[in-house]
ZAKEKOL-105986 format. One record per residue (C-alpha): residue number from 1; residue in one letter; x, y, z. Coordinates in Angstrom, 2 decimals, padded with zeros to 5 digits. Layout:
<atoms>
+-----+---+---------+---------+---------+
|   k | r |       x |       y |       z |
+-----+---+---------+---------+---------+
| NUM | A |       X |       Y |       Z |
...
+-----+---+---------+---------+---------+
</atoms>
This chain:
<atoms>
+-----+---+---------+---------+---------+
|   k | r |       x |       y |       z |
+-----+---+---------+---------+---------+
|   1 | X | -055.76 | -039.32 | -032.59 |
|   2 | X | -059.51 | -038.97 | -032.42 |
|   3 | X | -061.43 | -038.61 | -035.66 |
|   4 | X | -063.64 | -035.56 | -036.12 |
|   5 | X | -066.28 | -037.79 | -037.75 |
|   6 | X | -066.43 | -039.98 | -034.66 |
|   7 | X | -066.97 | -037.27 | -032.04 |
|   8 | X | -067.89 | -034.15 | -033.95 |
|   9 | X | -065.54 | -031.25 | -033.68 |
|  10 | X | -064.58 | -028.44 | -031.38 |
|  11 | X | -066.05 | -025.16 | -032.58 |
|  12 | X | -063.91 | -022.97 | -030.36 |
|  13 | X | -061.81 | -022.47 | -027.26 |
|  14 | X | -062.40 | -019.19 | -025.45 |
|  15 | X | -060.83 | -017.72 | -022.33 |
|  16 | X | -062.59 | -014.72 | -020.80 |
|  17 | X | -061.54 | -012.74 | -017.74 |
|  18 | X | -063.91 | -012.24 | -014.81 |
|  19 | X | -065.36 | -009.14 | -016.50 |
|  20 | X | -066.13 | -010.94 | -019.75 |
|  21 | X | -063.19 | -009.56 | -021.75 |
|  22 | X | -061.43 | -011.85 | -024.19 |
|  23 | X | -058.02 | -013.14 | -023.17 |
|  24 | X | -057.82 | -015.55 | -026.08 |
|  25 | X | -060.36 | -017.01 | -028.49 |
|  26 | X | -059.75 | -019.59 | -031.19 |
|  27 | X | -062.67 | -020.44 | -033.45 |
|  28 | X | -062.54 | -023.36 | -035.87 |
|  29 | X | -064.32 | -023.87 | -039.20 |
|  30 | X | -065.77 | -020.39 | -039.07 |
|  31 | X | -067.49 | -020.75 | -042.43 |
|  32 | X | -069.74 | -023.40 | -040.84 |
|  33 | X | -070.21 | -021.66 | -037.48 |
|  34 | X | -073.36 | -019.67 | -038.07 |
|  35 | X | -073.22 | -016.34 | -036.30 |
|  36 | X | -069.47 | -016.57 | -035.55 |
|  37 | X | -067.90 | -015.58 | -038.86 |
|  38 | X | -066.90 | -012.02 | -037.95 |
|  39 | X | -065.01 | -010.60 | -035.00 |
|  40 | X | -068.07 | -008.53 | -034.04 |
|  41 | X | -070.33 | -011.61 | -034.04 |
|  42 | X | -067.77 | -013.48 | -031.93 |
|  43 | X | -067.63 | -010.69 | -029.35 |
|  44 | X | -071.43 | -010.58 | -029.09 |
|  45 | X | -071.45 | -014.36 | -028.65 |
|  46 | X | -068.71 | -014.13 | -026.00 |
|  47 | X | -070.72 | -011.51 | -024.12 |
|  48 | X | -073.78 | -013.81 | -024.17 |
|  49 | X | -071.61 | -016.74 | -023.08 |
|  50 | X | -070.19 | -014.74 | -020.18 |
|  51 | X | -073.59 | -013.42 | -019.08 |
|  52 | X | -075.19 | -016.85 | -019.17 |
|  53 | X | -072.36 | -018.48 | -017.24 |
|  54 | X | -072.56 | -015.71 | -014.63 |
|  55 | X | -076.34 | -016.20 | -014.33 |
|  56 | X | -075.72 | -019.88 | -013.75 |
|  57 | X | -073.17 | -018.98 | -011.09 |
|  58 | X | -075.57 | -016.60 | -009.35 |
|  59 | X | -078.64 | -018.85 | -009.56 |
|  60 | X | -078.13 | -020.42 | -006.16 |
|  61 | X | -076.61 | -023.54 | -007.70 |
|  62 | X | -073.10 | -022.55 | -006.70 |
|  63 | X | -070.49 | -023.41 | -009.29 |
|  64 | X | -067.48 | -025.19 | -007.91 |
|  65 | X | -064.31 | -023.50 | -008.95 |
|  66 | X | -062.03 | -025.83 | -010.94 |
|  67 | X | -064.88 | -028.17 | -011.94 |
|  68 | X | -066.49 | -028.38 | -015.35 |
|  69 | X | -069.99 | -027.10 | -015.96 |
|  70 | X | -072.17 | -027.16 | -019.06 |
|  71 | X | -074.69 | -024.86 | -020.74 |
|  72 | X | -076.26 | -024.21 | -024.12 |
|  73 | X | -075.84 | -020.84 | -025.80 |
|  74 | X | -077.54 | -020.26 | -029.14 |
|  75 | X | -076.88 | -023.44 | -031.16 |
|  76 | X | -073.71 | -024.33 | -029.25 |
|  77 | X | -072.92 | -026.35 | -026.18 |
|  78 | X | -070.29 | -024.83 | -023.90 |
|  79 | X | -068.30 | -026.81 | -021.38 |
|  80 | X | -066.59 | -024.39 | -019.04 |
|  81 | X | -064.45 | -024.15 | -015.94 |
|  82 | X | -064.20 | -021.10 | -013.72 |
|  83 | X | -060.97 | -020.01 | -012.09 |
|  84 | X | -060.21 | -017.17 | -009.68 |
|  85 | X | -060.06 | -014.46 | -012.35 |
|  86 | X | -061.05 | -016.11 | -015.64 |
|  87 | X | -063.16 | -018.82 | -017.27 |
|  88 | X | -062.16 | -021.29 | -019.99 |
|  89 | X | -064.88 | -022.42 | -022.43 |
|  90 | X | -064.81 | -025.23 | -025.01 |
|  91 | X | -067.55 | -024.94 | -027.65 |
|  92 | X | -069.22 | -027.69 | -029.61 |
|  93 | X | -072.20 | -028.06 | -031.89 |
|  94 | X | -075.24 | -028.18 | -029.62 |
|  95 | X | -076.92 | -030.88 | -031.69 |
|  96 | X | -074.12 | -033.21 | -032.71 |
|  97 | X | -071.14 | -033.01 | -030.39 |
|  98 | X | -070.48 | -035.30 | -027.46 |
|  99 | X | -070.30 | -033.29 | -024.22 |
| 100 | X | -068.04 | -035.88 | -022.58 |
| 101 | X | -065.44 | -035.51 | -025.32 |
| 102 | X | -065.65 | -031.71 | -025.06 |
| 103 | X | -065.20 | -032.05 | -021.28 |
| 104 | X | -062.11 | -034.20 | -021.94 |
| 105 | X | -060.70 | -031.39 | -024.11 |
| 106 | X | -061.26 | -028.91 | -021.28 |
| 107 | X | -059.71 | -031.31 | -018.76 |
| 108 | X | -056.64 | -031.68 | -020.99 |
| 109 | X | -056.26 | -027.90 | -021.29 |
| 110 | X | -056.57 | -027.63 | -017.51 |
| 111 | X | -054.02 | -030.42 | -016.91 |
| 112 | X | -051.48 | -028.84 | -019.27 |
| 113 | X | -051.89 | -025.38 | -017.75 |
| 114 | X | -051.85 | -026.83 | -014.23 |
| 115 | X | -048.48 | -028.47 | -014.85 |
| 116 | X | -046.76 | -025.56 | -016.54 |
| 117 | X | -048.17 | -022.90 | -014.23 |
| 118 | X | -047.40 | -025.02 | -011.15 |
| 119 | X | -051.02 | -025.24 | -009.93 |
| 120 | X | -051.48 | -021.48 | -010.27 |
| 121 | X | -053.74 | -021.04 | -013.29 |
| 122 | X | -054.61 | -017.37 | -013.47 |
| 123 | X | -055.16 | -014.58 | -015.99 |
| 124 | X | -051.75 | -012.94 | -015.52 |
| 125 | X | -049.89 | -016.22 | -016.10 |
| 126 | X | -051.80 | -016.87 | -019.33 |
| 127 | X | -051.27 | -013.34 | -020.64 |
| 128 | X | -047.55 | -013.36 | -019.79 |
| 129 | X | -047.10 | -016.73 | -021.51 |
| 130 | X | -049.49 | -016.43 | -024.46 |
| 131 | X | -047.14 | -018.21 | -026.89 |
| 132 | X | -047.15 | -021.31 | -024.74 |
| 133 | X | -050.91 | -021.11 | -024.21 |
| 134 | X | -051.47 | -020.99 | -027.97 |
| 135 | X | -049.08 | -023.92 | -028.49 |
| 136 | X | -050.99 | -026.05 | -025.97 |
| 137 | X | -054.30 | -025.36 | -027.71 |
| 138 | X | -052.77 | -025.89 | -031.18 |
| 139 | X | -051.26 | -029.26 | -030.20 |
| 140 | X | -054.60 | -030.35 | -028.77 |
| 141 | X | -056.87 | -029.14 | -031.58 |
| 142 | X | -056.13 | -028.72 | -035.29 |
| 143 | X | -058.83 | -027.02 | -037.36 |
| 144 | X | -061.46 | -028.16 | -034.89 |
| 145 | X | -060.35 | -031.80 | -034.79 |
| 146 | X | -059.10 | -033.18 | -031.50 |
| 147 | X | -055.58 | -034.43 | -032.13 |
| 148 | X | -054.42 | -035.47 | -028.66 |
| 149 | X | -055.93 | -035.75 | -025.19 |
| 150 | X | -052.83 | -036.79 | -023.26 |
| 151 | X | -051.33 | -033.76 | -021.48 |
| 152 | X | -047.90 | -035.41 | -021.18 |
| 153 | X | -047.65 | -035.95 | -024.94 |
| 154 | X | -048.82 | -032.39 | -025.64 |
| 155 | X | -046.26 | -030.92 | -023.23 |
| 156 | X | -043.53 | -033.14 | -024.66 |
| 157 | X | -044.34 | -032.01 | -028.21 |
| 158 | X | -044.29 | -028.38 | -027.19 |
| 159 | X | -040.96 | -028.66 | -025.44 |
| 160 | X | -039.50 | -030.31 | -028.56 |
| 161 | X | -040.59 | -027.22 | -030.55 |
| 162 | X | -038.10 | -024.99 | -028.72 |
| 163 | X | -035.86 | -025.15 | -031.78 |
| 164 | X | -038.65 | -023.79 | -033.96 |
| 165 | X | -039.57 | -021.11 | -031.44 |
| 166 | X | -036.13 | -019.51 | -031.18 |
| 167 | X | -035.11 | -020.29 | -034.78 |
| 168 | X | -031.77 | -021.85 | -033.79 |
| 169 | X | -030.41 | -025.35 | -034.09 |
| 170 | X | -029.60 | -025.41 | -030.39 |
| 171 | X | -032.23 | -025.85 | -027.69 |
| 172 | X | -033.83 | -022.59 | -026.59 |
| 173 | X | -031.94 | -020.82 | -023.83 |
| 174 | X | -035.16 | -020.46 | -021.88 |
| 175 | X | -034.77 | -023.90 | -020.33 |
| 176 | X | -037.34 | -025.72 | -022.43 |
| 177 | X | -041.08 | -025.65 | -021.95 |
| 178 | X | -041.03 | -024.87 | -018.27 |
| 179 | X | -038.62 | -022.00 | -018.91 |
| 180 | X | -040.84 | -020.71 | -021.69 |
| 181 | X | -043.87 | -020.70 | -019.40 |
| 182 | X | -042.12 | -019.87 | -016.16 |
| 183 | X | -040.06 | -016.88 | -017.22 |
| 184 | X | -042.71 | -014.22 | -016.70 |
| 185 | X | -044.70 | -015.53 | -013.78 |
| 186 | X | -045.40 | -013.39 | -010.75 |
+-----+---+---------+---------+---------+
</atoms>
């Protein structure tokens, strides 16, 4: 476990589609995140985030798909990775948080999704498997504090939660974690 005092904290994890619409957004410690307390403020921030990342993409400095990039938006630092039809952002405090740790968080999210979606990380897969997506993020980050950066441990913890997911004593009939994620893929 990594202490929040040691590396700062994650302020949010946001996934936007290629038109800037929210797929999922999890904000942490909202009472301390100036300008992100309400849903309306969050959507305005997400629009700015999307526009700035698109400007960066169109500035001639071509962004490599599947590689992390960094930018500052308002008082936040955003580490992000573009995919075919969506972008994943990890937010930190622009003054205090370590960008390398935030990049490690994004890399862990990518590694988890890459394994469960069988190297096909795309918007439709995330939407069809939102429960699993939320579980990955929740196992990685708790109230803004990074709890685990090892994708194998995160995936193992999630697959052990099958009992809690289906409410039965027996393992979930979905075939574990891979069944949970893989059931609705195209």
